[in-house]
N, C-alpha and C positions, 0 to 999 in steps of 0.2 A: 591618447594624444596623437594627432596626426604627426607622423615623422617626416613629412615632406615639406622641403623649404620652398618658397616663391621661386619662380625662375631666375630672378635678378639677385637672389640674395647672396650666393657665393660670389658672384662677380662684383657686388657692391662690398662685400666683406674683403676681398682682395684688394680693391682699389682704396678702401679705407686704411687697410693695413699698410698699404704701400705709402698712402700720405703720411701715416703716423711714423713709419720707419723713415721717411725722408726727414721729417722734423726732429726725430729721435737722433739720427746719424748726424744731422746739422749741429745739434747741441754738442754731441759727443765730440766731434771734430775740434770744438773750441775748448774743450775741457784741457787743462795743463796739470801734468803730474809726471813724476818719474816713469820711465817707460815701462818697466816690469809692472808697477802698480796700475798704470793706465790700461796695458794689455789684459792684466788679470781681471780688472774691474769690468771690462766691456767683452770678455771672452764669451760669455753665455749669449749676451744681447746679440753679438755678431753672428752667432750660430743658428740664429732664426727665433721662432717662436710665434704664437698665434696672435699675440697682443690683444688678448680677450679683455683685459682689465681697461686699458685705455680706450678700446673701442667701446665699452660699456659706458664709460665716463662720458665720451663725446656723444653718444646716441641718446643717453638719458638727458644730457644738457640740450641737445637738438629737439628732443620730444616736447620740453617745455619752453622752447622758444629761445634758447641760448645760442651765443655766438661761437662758432668753431675756433676762431683765432684765440678767443679768450680761453677756451678749454685746453688747448693744446699744451701749455706748460705744465698743467695739472696732470694732463694724460702722460707726459713724458715722466713726471715724477712719480706716478703710481707705477709705471713699468720699471722704473729703477728701483723702487722699493720692493717690487716683487723679485727682481733679480737679486737683490741683496739678500732675501730670505732664501733664494734657491741655493745660492753659493754656501751659505751656512748650513742649509738643510743637507747638502750633498757631503759636506765634511762630516756632519753627525751619522749620517747613514752609511758613509763610506762608499758612496756610490762612485763608480768609475765612469760612467757614461750619462749623458742627458742630451736629448734631441739629436742622437747619434754620434756626438762628439765627446772627446774626453772633459771630464768635469775640471773645474777651475783648480781645484787643489791638487789634482792629478798632474796637471801641466805646469802650474806655477809654485807648488808647495803649499802646505797648510798655512804657514805663517802668512804668506803673501795673500793667500785666498781670504784669510780672516781681515786682514787690512782692506782687501777690495771691497768686500761686504761692508765694512765700516765706512769706506770711502763714499760708496753708492748711498748708503743711509745718510751721510752728511750732505750729499749733493741735493737729495730730496728736498730737504728743509731750506736750503739755500734757493732753490728754484721757486718755492712758495713765497719766500721772503722777497725775492727779487722782482717777482711778476704780479704780486697782488698786494693789496693794502686794505685798511679799514676791516669792516666785519667780515668780508669774504676771506681775507688772509687769516684772521682769527679762527673762523670756522674751519677752513681747510687744514689748519695746523692742528686744530683739535682732533678732526677727523683721522688725519694721518697718524698722529702720535697715539691716539686711541688704538687704532688698528695694529701699530706696530707692538704696543703692549700686549694686545691680545694674541698676537701670533707668537711672541715669546711664551706666553702661558701654555698655548697649544702645543708648541714644540716640546715644551718640558714635558707635557703629558706623553707626547708621542715616543720620546726616547725612552721612557720608562713605563712600557704598557702594562707590565705586570702589576705596578703600584697604581696606576692611574685610570686604566682602561678596563674596567671589571664587568661592565655590562653595556647595554645599548645607550643608556642615557649618558654614561661617561664618553662613549664614542661619539655621540652627536655633540656633546659640549666640546670635545677635542677638535672635531673638524669644523665646528662653527669658528673656534678661536683661530686655528692654524690656517685654514683656507677661506671659509665663507666670510670672514670679517674683513678681509682686504677687497673682496668683490662688493661687499656691502659698502665700504668705503668709496669704492669706484663710483657706485650708484649715487651715493649722498653727495660726492664731490660734484657730480654733474647736476644734481638738484641745486645745490648752493650756488654754483656759478650761473645758473639760469635765473637766480633770483626768486624761486618758488618755493620758499622754505615752508609753507604750509603742506607740501607734500612729503616732508621728510620721513615722517613716520611710517606712513604706507609703502613708501619706496625702500625704506630700510627693511621692511619685510620681504619686498621683492628681491632685494640684494641678498638676503639670508638664504630664502629658498633656492635661488639659482646657485648660490655659492654651495650649499649642501649637496645639491644635485651634482654640480661640477665634481666635487670630491667623491662622490659615489661613482661617477663615471670613470674616475681615476682608479678607484678601488677595483672596478671590474677589469680594466685595462691592465692593472698591475698583475691581474691573475689570468686573464684570458686573451689579453692583447696581442697583436701580431708584432713580434720583436722588429721585423723590418720597418714598421711604422712607428712604434713606440720608442724605438732606440734603446730598450731595456731588454735584457734576458727574460725568456719565457718564465712566467711564475715567480718574478723578482721579489714581489711583496711576500711570497710564502718563504723564500730563503731568508728575507730579511726580518722575518718574524712579525709583521705589520698586523695589528689587531684591527683589521678593516671590518666593515658590515658584514660580508660575506662570511668571514671567519667567525665573528661572534655568533652569527646565526647558526652556522654549522655545528659549533661547539655544543649548543643546546640540543642538536638532533643527532649527533653521532652515537652509534653503539659503541661498545667497548673496544671491539676490534678495529673499527675505524679510528677510534680516539687514539689508540696505540700506534697505529701506522701515521696518523697525523703528527703525533708528538715526536716521532723520530725525525721528521723532515722539516716541520715549522721551526723556523729560526736557525736552520743549519745552512750556513754559506757554502758548504761544500757538497750540498745534495746534488745529486745527479739529475739530469733532465727527465729520466724514467721515473725516478722517486717523485720530482714535483709533479710530472704529469698524472701520476696515480693520485695525488692528493686533489689536483684539479678535477679529476674524474668523480672523486668522492664529493666534492663540494657541489658539482653539477648534479649528482645523483640525489643528494640530499634536499636540493631545492635552494641553496644558497645564492646561487647566481640569479636565478629567477627572482627570488624574493627582493634582492638588491635592486634589480632592473624595475620591479614594479614601485618600490619605495622612492626610487629616483624619478620615475615618470609622474608619480602622484605629485611630487614637490614641483616638477616643471609644470604641471596642469594647474597648480594653485599659483605659481608665478604669473602664468598667462592670464589667468582669472584677475589678478590684481590690475594688470594693464588694461583690461577690458573696461574698467570704469573710466578711462581717459578718451578724449576725443581721438577718432582716426587721424593718423597723419604718417607720412613715410617712415619716420623715425620708430614710431611705436611698432609698425609693421615688421621692421627690421629687427627690433628687439624681440618680438614674438618668435621670429624665425631663428634668432641667435640662441633662445632657450632651447629649441629643438635641436640646433647644432650642438650645443653642449652636451645633451644627453645622448645623441646618437653619433658622436664623432667617433673616429677610429684612433685619433691621436691625441 
């Protein structure tokens, strides 16, 4: 897959993110809640974010001839739903930083962070009911609620990896549920709002493939990402004992000595940088990083092939570039 975006992609991406942020913050400014709950709820949103999910929703909608203004409420809702999952995920993983800032529970305490996540989840469906009606409202509600249930199932697998993630198939199921399902929901919401329901099945496949690729890119960043760009310590997924694709591949390839070294560090929150770096080298040497990269790029290629069956238009070209951005990003 060509890893070069079109010259205009990053500029258009930035402009679209700014438009979505403007609408998002306009909505946020109108929300009424006790100060601490309000600040906790929007803490991560205000810290930044790529807005990948709302951008996907808007651009899929545009590709099929939909209206930007109609898509914006759903785009805001999908971003709030995403941030609800991040708040709860950070609590369960005991992460202290996200996007280079302290996580919600670190700043506001676990109890308030839990409430903040619940508050965002409630707002999501309030937005859908307030801005849509008829079959579109029903379909969006079903898409959002289905994704919410899948995320919970995936998170349950992720927090007990020893029980639920024993092999590659388990891993793929977990990342579909936890990550790809919300990106799939972004795609499907864009289709619904465009009124082109005949494309739901094929675009569902597109959403799943880019969602899986997105998580695999995160898997790589969680091991070999630059902390100054990711906002997380080097090898954070190794210390947290995350059974990601590189880890599962390596476990099948390690010799006895490598496995012993790995077991001493993996899941050890107090492991030193030197110990973590030694494990990263083992992963590289055994081919785990390259295997994951090839798997991810193959998914991205398949996603772009799905788009190839549709007529050329600027939104389609943007989505093709977005797929490349997802797998070659550094943050």
